[in-house]
C-alpha positions in Angstrom: 0.1 0.0 -0.3 1.2 3.5 -1.1 2.0 6.0 1.7 1.2 8.9 -0.5 4.6 10.4 0.1 8.1 10.0 -0.9 9.1 6.5 -2.5 7.2 3.9 -1.3 9.3 1.1 -2.9 12.1 1.5 -0.8 10.1 0.5 2.4 8.8 -2.1 0.5 12.4 -3.3 -0.7 13.7 -2.6 3.0 10.6 -5.3 4.4 10.7 -7.9 1.9 14.3 -8.1 0.8 16.5 -7.3 3.5 17.0 -9.2 6.9 17.7 -6.1 8.8 14.5 -4.6 7.6 12.3 -7.4 8.6 13.7 -7.8 11.8 13.4 -3.8 13.0 10.6 -2.7 10.9 7.7 -3.1 13.4 5.8 -6.0 12.2 3.0 -8.0 14.3 5.1 -10.4 15.7 7.9 -7.9 17.0 5.2 -5.6 18.5 3.4 -8.4 19.6 6.3 -9.6 21.4 6.8 -6.5 22.9 3.8 -6.1 24.1 3.5 -9.3 26.0 7.1 -9.1 27.4 6.3 -5.5 29.0 3.4 -6.7 30.4 5.1 -8.5 32.9 8.6 -6.3 32.8 6.9 -3.3 33.7 9.2 -1.5 31.5 11.4 -1.1 33.6 15.2 -0.4 31.8 17.8 -3.0 32.2 19.5 -1.2 34.9 16.6 -1.2 36.9 14.9 -4.3 36.1 12.9 -5.7 39.2 11.5 -9.2 40.7 9.2 -9.7 43.5 10.0 -11.2 46.8 8.1 -12.2 49.4 7.8 -10.7 52.8 6.2 -7.5 53.4 2.8 -5.5 52.8 1.8 -3.6 49.9 1.7 0.1 50.0 -1.2 1.8 51.2 -2.0 3.7 48.3 -0.1 4.0 44.4 -0.2 1.3 41.9 2.0 -1.1 40.1 3.7 0.6 36.7 2.1 -0.5 33.8 0.9 -0.3 30.0 -1.8 2.4 28.8 -2.4 2.4 25.4 -3.0 5.9 24.1 -6.3 6.9 22.7 -6.9 8.3 19.5 -7.1 11.8 20.8 -4.3 11.3 22.9 -2.2 9.5 19.6 -3.3 12.7 17.9 -2.0 15.5 20.1 1.1 13.8 20.4 1.8 13.9 16.9 1.1 17.5 16.9 2.9 18.4 19.8 6.3 16.6 18.3 6.0 17.5 14.8 3.4 20.8 14.7 -0.3 21.1 13.0 -0.7 19.9 9.6 0.2 16.4 10.1 -2.7 14.1 9.3 -3.3 11.0 11.2 -4.6 8.2 8.9 -6.3 5.0 9.4 -8.7 3.5 11.9 -8.3 3.2 15.7 -9.6 -0.1 17.4 -12.2 0.6 19.9 -11.7 1.4 23.6 -12.2 -0.2 26.5 -14.2 1.0 29.5 -13.5 -0.5 32.8 -14.9 0.1 36.6 -16.4 3.6 34.4 -13.9 4.9 32.8 -11.8 4.6 29.5 -8.6 5.5 31.4 -8.9 2.7 33.2 -9.4 -0.1 30.3 -6.4 1.4 28.4 -4.6 0.0 30.7 -6.3 -3.5 30.0 -6.9 -3.5 26.1 -5.0 -4.9 23.7 -4.1 -4.7 20.0 -5.0 -7.0 17.8 -3.3 -8.3 14.7 -5.3 -6.1 12.3 -4.7 -3.1 14.6 -0.8 -3.7 14.7 -1.1 -3.1 10.8 -3.1 -0.1 11.4 -0.4 1.4 13.6 2.4 0.5 10.7 0.5 1.8 8.0 0.0 4.8 10.2 3.3 5.6 11.3 4.4 5.2 8.0 2.3 7.6 6.6 3.3 10.1 9.7 6.8 9.4 8.7 6.7 10.5 5.1 4.3 13.4 6.1 7.1 14.5 8.7 9.9 14.1 6.1 8.1 15.1 3.0 11.2 17.0 0.7 9.2 20.4 1.3 9.8 19.5 4.9 13.0 18.5 5.1 15.0 21.7 5.8 12.9 22.4 9.1 13.1 18.6 10.2 16.7 17.4 9.9 18.9 19.7 12.0 21.8 19.5 9.4 23.1 19.6 5.6 23.0 15.9 5.2 19.5 16.2 4.3 19.6 15.8 0.6 22.7 13.7 0.5 22.7 9.9 -0.9 25.2 8.9 2.6 24.5 8.2 6.0 25.6 10.5 8.4 25.2 9.0 11.9 25.7 12.5 13.8 23.3 13.8 12.2 20.7 10.7 12.9 21.5 10.5 16.3 20.5 14.1 16.8 17.3 13.5 15.1 16.3 10.6 16.8 17.6 11.6 20.2 15.2 14.6 19.7 11.9 12.9 18.2 12.5 9.8 20.3 12.8 11.8 23.6 9.2 13.4 22.9 7.8 10.4 21.4 8.6 8.0 24.3 8.4 10.8 26.3 11.9 9.6 28.0 15.0 9.7 26.3 16.4 6.6 24.1 18.3 4.1 25.7 21.7 3.2 24.1 20.2 0.1 22.7 17.3 1.2 20.9 19.6 4.8 19.5 21.7 1.9 18.1 19.2 -0.1 16.4 17.5 2.8 14.9 21.0 4.3 13.6 21.4 0.3 12.1 18.2 0.4 10.8 18.5 4.3 9.1 21.8 3.2 7.4 20.7 0.2 5.8 17.4 2.1 4.3 20.1 4.8 3.1 22.3 2.3 1.4 19.1 0.8 0.2 17.3 4.0 -1.0 20.5 6.3 -2.0 18.7 8.9 0.4 19.5 9.7 3.6 16.1 11.3 4.1 14.6 8.1 3.4 16.8 6.4 5.6 15.5 8.7 8.7 11.9 8.4 7.4 12.2 4.6 8.2 14.0 5.1 11.4 11.2 7.7 12.6 8.1 5.0 11.4 10.0 2.4 13.6 9.7 5.0 16.7 6.2 5.4 16.0 5.5 1.7 15.6 7.1 1.0 19.3 5.0 0.3 21.9 7.1 3.0 24.0 5.3 5.5 21.7 1.4 3.7 21.4 1.4 2.8 24.9 2.3 5.0 28.0 5.1 2.5 29.4 5.8 3.1 32.9 9.0 2.4 34.9 9.9 2.2 38.3 13.2 2.8 40.5 14.0 2.5 43.9 12.7 5.3 46.4 15.4 7.1 48.1 12.8 8.2 50.6 11.7 4.5 51.8 14.5 2.0 51.7 13.4 -0.9 49.7 10.4 0.6 48.4 9.8 1.7 44.7 8.5 4.7 43.0 7.8 5.9 39.4 10.7 7.3 37.9 10.8 11.1 37.2 9.8 10.7 33.4 7.0 8.1 34.0 5.8 10.5 36.9 6.2 13.5 34.5 4.0 11.5 32.0 0.9 10.6 34.3 1.1 14.3 35.6 0.4 15.6 31.9 -1.6 13.2 31.0 -4.1 13.8 34.2 -4.0 17.5 33.3 -3.5 17.9 29.7 -4.6 14.8 28.6 -1.3 14.9 26.4 2.2 13.7 26.5 5.0 15.8 28.9 6.3 19.1 26.9 9.9 20.2 26.7 10.0 21.9 30.1 8.4 19.0 32.0 10.9 16.2 30.3 13.8 18.8 31.3 12.6 19.1 34.8 12.2 15.2 34.9 15.8 15.0 33.2 17.2 17.0 36.3 15.5 14.6 38.8 13.0 17.8 39.9 9.8 15.9 40.1 11.2 14.0 42.8 11.7 17.0 45.0 8.1 18.0 46.2 8.6 21.8 45.7 9.5 21.9 42.3 6.6 19.0 41.2 4.5 21.6 42.7 6.0 24.4 40.4 5.5 22.2 37.5 1.9 21.2 38.5 1.0 24.7 38.8 2.5 26.0 35.8 0.5 22.9 33.8 -3.0 24.4 35.6 -2.0 28.0 34.5 -1.8 26.8 30.7 -4.6 27.1 28.1 -4.1 23.1 27.6 -5.6 22.3 30.9 -9.4 23.1 29.4 -8.6 20.3 27.2 -7.7 17.9 30.2 -10.9 18.8 32.0 -12.8 18.2 28.8 -10.9 15.0 28.2 -11.6 13.9 32.0 -14.9 14.8 31.9 -16.0 13.3 28.6 -14.7 9.8 29.9 -16.3 10.0 33.6 -19.9 11.4 31.8 -19.4 8.4 29.0 -19.1 10.9 26.0 -17.4 8.0 23.8 -21.2 6.8 23.5 -21.9 9.8 21.1 -20.4 8.2 18.3 -22.8 6.4 16.4 -25.7 7.7 18.7 -29.1 7.2 17.1 -32.4 7.9 17.5 -35.5 7.1 15.8 -36.0 9.6 13.1 -40.0 9.3 12.7 -40.3 9.7 16.4 -37.6 12.4 16.7 -36.9 14.3 13.8 -34.9 17.1 15.4 -32.1 14.4 15.9 -28.9 14.3 14.0 -25.4 13.7 14.8 -25.0 17.7 14.8 -27.3 17.6 17.4 -25.8 15.1 19.1 -22.2 16.6 18.8 -23.6 20.0 19.9 -25.2 18.5 23.0 -22.1 17.2 24.3 -20.3 20.5 23.2 -22.6 22.4 25.6 -22.2 20.5 28.8 -18.7 20.7 28.2 -18.5 24.4 27.8 -20.8 24.5 30.9 -18.2 22.9 33.0 -15.5 24.6 31.6 -17.2 28.0 32.4 -17.9 27.2 35.5 -15.1 25.3 37.3 -12.4 26.9 35.1 -13.2 30.2 34.3 -15.6 30.8 37.2 -13.4 28.7 39.5 -16.7 27.7 41.0 -17.9 25.0 43.1 -18.3 21.7 41.9 -21.5 20.6 43.4 -23.1 23.8 41.2 -23.1 22.1 38.0 -26.4 20.5 39.2 -28.1 23.4 40.0 -26.9 26.2 37.7 -28.9 27.8 35.2 -26.1 29.3 33.5 -25.3 27.4 30.2 -24.3 28.1 26.2 -26.5 27.9 23.3 -26.6 27.8 19.8 -29.5 27.4 17.0 -29.8 23.9 17.2 -30.3 23.5 20.7 -31.9 26.6 21.0 -34.9 24.7 18.8 -34.5 21.8 21.2 -35.3 23.7 24.0 -37.6 26.1 22.8 -35.9 29.1 23.8 -34.7 32.4 22.2 -31.3 32.3 20.8 -29.0 35.3 20.5 -27.7 36.8 17.3 -24.3 35.4 18.5 -25.8 32.3 19.2 -27.6 31.6 15.7 -23.8 31.9 14.5 -22.3 29.7 17.2 -22.3 29.8 20.7 -23.5 32.5 23.1 -23.9 32.3 26.8 -27.5 31.6 28.2 -29.3 31.7 31.5 -32.2 29.6 31.8 -35.3 31.6 33.4 -36.0 30.8 37.3 -39.3 29.0 36.2 -37.6 26.9 33.4 -37.6 23.3 33.5 -33.4 23.2 33.2 -31.3 23.7 35.7 -28.0 22.0 36.1 -26.1 19.6 33.7 -28.9 16.7 34.1 -31.3 18.6 32.4 -29.3 19.0 29.6 -29.7 17.1 26.3 -26.1 16.2 26.6 -27.1 13.5 29.7 -31.0 13.4 28.5 -29.8 11.7 25.2 -27.0 9.6 25.7 -28.7 6.3 25.5 -27.4 4.1 22.8 -29.4 1.0 23.7 -33.1 2.9 23.2 -33.6 4.6 20.0 -37.4 4.8 20.2 -37.8 5.8 24.1 -36.5 7.1 27.3 -35.1 4.6 29.6 -35.4 5.7 33.1 -33.1 2.2 34.1 -30.2 3.6 32.1 -30.6 7.1 33.5 -30.3 6.1 36.9 -28.0 3.5 36.2 -25.8 6.4 34.7 -26.8 8.5 37.4 -25.5 6.1 40.3 -22.2 4.9 38.6 -20.8 8.2 36.9 -21.7 10.7 39.9 -22.4 8.6 43.0 -19.5 5.8 42.0 -22.6 3.1 43.0 -22.2 -0.1 40.8 -25.4 -1.1 39.5 -25.5 -5.0 39.0 -26.4 -6.5 35.5 -30.2 -7.7 34.6 -30.1 -11.2 35.3 -30.7 -13.7 32.1 -33.7 -14.1 30.2 -35.4 -11.2 31.3 -38.9 -10.4 29.1 -38.3 -6.8 28.4 -41.6 -6.7 26.2 -43.8 -5.0 28.2 -41.0 -2.2 29.2 -40.0 -1.7 25.5 -43.8 -1.7 24.5 -44.7 2.2 24.7 -48.1 1.7 22.6 -49.3 -0.8 25.2 -52.9 1.1 26.4 -52.6 -0.9 29.6 -48.9 0.4 30.4 -49.1 4.1 29.1 -45.9 5.5 31.3 -42.8 4.0 32.3 -43.6 4.4 35.8 -46.4 2.1 35.0 -44.5 -0.3 32.5 -41.9 -0.8 34.9 -44.3 -2.1 37.8 -43.7 -5.1 35.8 -40.4 -5.7 36.4 -40.6 -4.4 40.3 -43.4 -7.5 40.5 -40.8 -10.2 39.5 -38.5 -11.3 42.2 -35.4 -11.4 39.9 -36.0 -7.9 38.8 -37.0 -5.9 42.1 -34.0 -5.0 43.9 -32.2 -3.6 41.1 -35.7 -1.5 39.9 -35.4 -0.6 43.5 -32.4 0.8 43.2 -32.6 2.2 39.8 -36.2 3.1 39.4 -37.0 5.9 41.9 -34.1 8.7 40.4 -34.7 7.6 36.9 -38.3 7.8 36.7 -38.3 11.6 38.2 -36.5 12.4 34.9 -39.8 11.2 32.6 -40.7 14.6 32.2 -37.5 14.6 29.1 -38.1 12.4 26.2 -35.4 10.4 24.7 -33.5 13.4 23.2 -34.0 16.0 26.0 -37.8 17.5 24.7 -39.7 18.3 27.8 -43.1 16.7 28.3 -45.9 16.3 31.0 -47.8 13.7 29.3 -46.9 10.5 27.8 -49.1 8.8 25.5 -51.6 11.0 26.9 -51.4 10.0 30.5 -49.9 12.3 33.1 -46.1 11.7 34.0 -45.6 11.2 37.7 -42.6 12.6 38.7 -42.0 12.2 41.8 -38.5 10.2 43.5 -36.8 9.5 46.5 -32.8 9.8 46.8 -31.5 8.7 50.3 -34.8 7.9 51.5 -36.0 11.5 50.8 -38.9 12.2 48.7 -38.9 15.0 45.6 -40.4 15.9 42.7 -38.7 16.2 39.4 -35.3 17.1 37.7 -35.5 19.9 40.0 -35.5 18.5 43.1 -33.2 15.5 42.1 -30.5 18.2 41.0 -30.6 19.9 44.6 -30.2 16.7 46.0 -27.5 15.8 44.3 -25.9 19.4 44.9 -26.5 18.5 48.7 -25.2 14.8 48.7 -21.6 14.3 50.3 -21.6 11.1 48.1 -21.2 13.4 44.5 -18.0 15.2 45.2 -16.2 12.1 47.0 -17.0 10.3 43.6 -15.4 12.7 41.7 -12.3 12.4 43.9 -12.3 8.7 43.6 -12.7 9.6 39.6 -10.0 11.7 39.4 -7.7 9.4 41.1 -8.7 6.4 39.1 -8.1 8.5 36.0 -4.5 9.7 36.9 -3.3 6.2 37.9 -5.3 4.1 35.4 -6.9 1.4 37.9 -9.7 1.0 40.3 -9.6 2.5 43.5 -8.2 -0.4 46.0 -9.8 -0.8 49.1 -5.8 0.3 50.7 -6.6 3.7 48.9 -10.0 4.5 51.2 -8.2 6.5 53.6 -6.5 8.5 51.1 -9.5 9.6 49.2 -11.4 10.1 52.4 -8.5 12.6 53.1 -8.5 13.9 49.5 -12.3 14.4 49.7 -12.3 16.3 52.9 -9.9 18.8 51.8 -11.7 18.9 48.3 -14.6 20.5 50.5 -12.4 22.7 52.6 -11.4 24.3 49.1 -15.3 24.9 48.5 -15.1 22.2 46.0 -12.9 23.7 43.6 -11.6 21.7 40.8 -8.1 22.7 40.2 -7.3 22.7 44.0 -8.3 18.6 43.8 -6.6 17.8 40.8 -3.3 19.9 42.1 -3.7 17.7 45.3 -3.6 14.4 42.8 -0.9 15.5 40.9 1.3 16.2 43.7 0.3 13.4 46.0 2.5 10.7 46.7 -0.1 8.5 45.5 0.2 9.4 41.6 4.1 8.3 41.8 4.0 5.4 44.5 4.5 1.9 43.2 2.9 -1.1 44.9 3.2 -4.8 45.0 0.8 -6.7 42.7 -0.4 -8.4 45.9 -0.1 -8.1 49.7 3.1 -10.4 50.8 5.7 -9.2 48.0 7.8 -6.0 47.3 9.6 -4.7 44.8 13.8 -4.9 44.6 16.0 -3.4 42.2 17.8 -6.3 40.4 21.7 -6.0 40.2 
């Protein structure tokens, strides 16, 4: 397959006819072997490899070093950060995995299929060809050898050291550098082009698991004899992806290289710099998109006969409206997280104005404009916005109180809801035209009367049914099938009416900010919180409250905490020690 840039036959010649090329260009077997090996080795350098020995208890907080596959957005940001705008990222990415409510946790367990490996290889070759296209040669290659047919080892070393450091998020090891230089020299000899040799070497970097995955490394912790911590480069990567959803920039990598991040005051200085950057907004958007399950907007469908206003543009606008509301309240206004559930302030554009049946300003007709719902409006808080109300990928023709309550309990309260038992008959619940059961509340009584279903529905229905004044795309309604909707509900045993009552109950619940602390921590470390994390999470939640529930303070606390960089064993009774 042609890359679209450069002499693609050179790459094919190297792949098919050169033993060196077959060994060093990323084949499926090469990537698979690296990934499988690394899972056990935790990505440690040869001088820092660790083995498990019995004898001590696990750390009270922290996590094991591991692997996290870059998301499509993270991959794209890494390419733009290294090479600037204008480089297209082609091909398909394999779907992410959601575990414990977060894609960030699933990224620690997701694999790459053989077809996925092929996509990574094709993508790497195409990107490398774009980066080193003849018109970009002078700006990319830091020496005069760019247009020569001879291999320049010093020039190639500088090129690979620079881009390798950015893409691997750490300096290249000697063995990695020598392998790249050998490959590039061979490609130069075959093609008669030094530029082509560098292109082949760069493709090797881009297909490496060290780029495709966030590979974490551990080193002995001088502050705790016998214990381990993430090395500064791995910690820099965790901090940067937590706050920016992007790789560390040059300044943060430089700080890691100096050993600054192992010093609390210097780590705090870097964290404050990242929080003050405009890129912090990108990180906040990424976190809430993950926590709220916004990946499900991709391919979201509704019955056009029932919901003619719905289309993919409206779905994208619904997501964007909620994210703009979050950014305005939590970043621009530095507001109280709990107010997300009661605020009447949001943003409006033309399509959403038509959905909500509200006037739209001149600015909103051509884009986005601030908007405040009236005091007597049925809208308050992000749960009253279409970004929550329409996000149900399983039901195209009706709203689902069960799905809505499940989303609230799992996403906002950190309360797992059991899966329905097998062989459940959903016929009556799904039949919205049944004259005997006109409303969702009436239809769900059937499941509540079934002993196999009653337990779960007692948990999920009281909240979900109180949101039934909003249909499957967020239109307000007072009736369903000409029957009055009963929007009463209970939360923590206390009755309320409608989404307004629910929003206030969530605002006042201590479980809501505590859940945010847990989700943010899990997002940062890439695994589900463990029982030994409970004390730290409780303390962090208390401090979150003392800070008036301000998001930057919470993110700063997690980013600077020892919990983020602490390495603990896989199970109690083991410890990590440095191998000689």
